[in-house]
C-alpha positions in Angstrom: -12.0 -126.8 86.4 -12.3 -122.7 87.2 -10.5 -120.7 84.8 -8.4 -117.8 87.1 -8.1 -114.2 86.1 -5.0 -112.4 88.0 -3.3 -108.7 87.7 0.1 -109.1 89.0 2.0 -105.9 89.8 5.7 -105.0 91.0 6.7 -101.9 92.6 9.7 -100.6 93.5 12.0 -102.7 95.5 9.0 -105.0 96.1 8.5 -108.6 95.2 5.7 -109.1 93.1 2.4 -109.0 94.2 -1.6 -110.4 93.1 -3.7 -107.0 93.6 -7.0 -108.8 91.8 -7.9 -112.5 91.1 -11.2 -114.0 90.2 -12.5 -117.1 88.7 -15.4 -117.9 86.3 -16.8 -121.1 84.8 -15.2 -122.7 81.6 -18.9 -122.7 80.7 -18.7 -119.2 79.7 -16.1 -119.5 76.9 -19.1 -119.5 74.4 -20.3 -116.1 75.6 -16.6 -115.1 75.8 -16.3 -115.9 72.4 -19.4 -114.2 71.2 -18.7 -111.0 72.9 -15.3 -110.6 71.6 -13.5 -110.8 75.3 -12.1 -114.3 74.6 -8.4 -113.1 73.5 -8.5 -110.8 76.3 -9.4 -112.8 79.0 -7.3 -116.2 77.9 -4.6 -115.0 75.7 -3.4 -112.1 77.4 -0.8 -113.4 80.0 1.7 -110.5 80.4 -0.4 -107.9 78.6 -0.9 -105.0 80.8 -4.3 -104.4 82.2 -4.8 -101.1 80.5 -4.1 -102.5 77.4 -7.3 -104.7 77.5 -9.6 -103.0 79.7 -11.3 -101.5 76.7 -12.3 -104.9 74.9 -13.7 -106.5 78.8 -15.8 -103.1 79.1 -17.3 -103.5 75.5 -17.6 -107.3 76.4 -19.4 -106.2 79.7 -21.8 -104.0 77.7 -22.7 -106.7 75.4 -23.3 -109.3 78.2 -25.1 -107.2 80.5 -27.4 -105.6 77.3 -27.9 -109.1 75.8 -29.8 -111.5 77.3 -30.1 -113.8 74.2 -26.6 -115.1 75.2 -27.9 -117.2 77.8 -29.0 -119.7 74.9 -24.8 -120.2 74.7 -24.8 -121.2 78.5 -24.8 -124.7 79.9 -27.6 -125.4 82.4 -25.6 -124.7 85.8 -24.0 -121.4 84.4 -25.7 -118.1 84.7 -25.8 -115.1 82.8 -25.4 -113.2 86.0 -22.4 -114.6 86.6 -20.9 -113.4 83.0 -21.8 -110.2 84.2 -20.3 -110.4 87.9 -17.1 -112.0 86.7 -16.5 -109.0 83.8 -17.4 -106.2 86.0 -15.0 -107.2 88.3 -12.1 -107.4 85.8 -13.0 -104.6 84.4 -13.3 -102.4 87.6 -9.9 -103.9 88.7 -8.6 -103.3 84.9 -9.2 -99.7 85.7 -7.6 -99.6 89.0 -4.5 -101.2 88.4 -4.0 -100.4 84.6 -0.1 -101.2 85.5 -0.5 -104.5 86.4 0.0 -107.3 84.0 -2.3 -109.9 83.1 -2.1 -114.0 84.4 -4.6 -116.8 83.4 -4.6 -119.9 85.1 
């Protein structure tokens, strides 16, 4: 089962809307723990995107620069998937800083 990360925003008078959603393999958990983004991804329900964006950006830098992280992955998961996912989450957190995090 995939991990789903969402950003939800509520504008004046409108119902809450999902402004970003992406998913990643649970096989990436060891990488998330190693680069320090596990809590920002999995334990941030209700937090504002702007409050976790710095951690996500730092983790993205580490994943992008440290090829040795590949040893933490199961055979069917690539480091490229980790980079892609964190790039998307980082961009969304910067764009939708006032949105709150929802995880599934």
